[in-house]
Steps between C-alpha positions, in 0.01 A plus 500: 500500500488420129779496244754337732681201349598265779811285479454127538772241546526175305730202541758442226742217429861553397584331171861617472739762633756571228821673603654733240778621729570491872245776557259481204230233475175418324223343704236303308181424688159352433172607653137532398443718191621852571367771269727800455618755246857470371717735708309455825635361827394260773612455859670183621480400866679244716509418872854563619633397840774706665622434854198282567250760380302440182363785291340529159732698273374635167638694204371601158651366177412554135387199299716399203265254336237609250142509636399191301787287636399260777835508685577822687856634489677746728852634431654608831829580669629401841518809718773492768322431830170494313274257684268415215747493211731266690206279591380494140848398386480195724174373351505178298256325269200382701527772766209735554447872550216748481422739216268799506203557272406712319816619324558875522684787334476749215832421327304368203464596135137601547634802691742604222390773255501437127849558353710325232801413716528331839817476710502247784792578732590274795767433755540158661178310564307799365522307173217276621179688413631585153542132418140435598384789280717393205354149510159643412376623162420852618842670470565360153163622379533847654857621444721544195823476701559333837836537676579290808798618707635291789768632736693265730839493676624174343443325167376179664213702653347552155226246564250352255733518196312227310166676539646832388679344204176334400322838500780651290469219248122534487497881470834595337389839365277599790696394808843601631676377815789687663692378803702736720759343732673717761775290659661307214536483125181436304585346161141503372378831637598826666717559804410742778175622649188541292493870583862549393428334168193717450701817565777394260257408224618137497163365612302656218769416247484133602120506472495673166226732625475812716309581816284809453186648651334500158498126432630306802377361829757378755424235761748488791523206739779444749692664782417853613839642391439400138143627509597837648795554266303396192214732587745789531658421162163457331375826650766676293316362198173648627378156607299467820334231708177363355192537719141410426388860544809642330638296206877477482791300366640298795349210698690365801510199731755510782672183621667495841 
């Protein structure tokens, strides 16, 4: 058969495993050059031994680094009883793992229709692919306004603050960042769920721009509850999922 892209596995070396909180980490790894488009994902694989039995366990993660950066970055969370995430958390500099090639996924700007305003909405580690995209020139050349929204339970889970502040300083008129924290006070952002702040109008007020079918595309990346609730709210604004054969206003990537 033709047209089938086969996955190959390559060895990678761990450079560092930065811990943001007890459950949030960034894994930096080095392998042979890995071409990809910002927003795509790869699969990581490790042999894991349980009760004397060893199995290869794999899971897909979005890349955070820009395509031209030599070091690959993955922002991940430890899942309770998750075999791979707990094994990844135990990796140290010099350890090895396997990474899939080629990278995959359509959560990329090439799939987004031409509009003035782009909203990038994430919960938890769903922030990852947006950071990769924002490190490239493409979004800044394409959109008049870019709004990044990150929803987390606790303030200390607002990862990559230096990178985000750097983007704000570099693009002060074009870029807005809004944090939404659900379980405690948030001195520098909004409190409550992203969806609650959209319904109340607080989200758009903080951004200084509105979400409308006429001039906005919304990217959603995170847990299924956020995705489902946001799609319902956006449907009330006559906004629908974007498909190649049927252009729309919403592009999604679900994180489990």
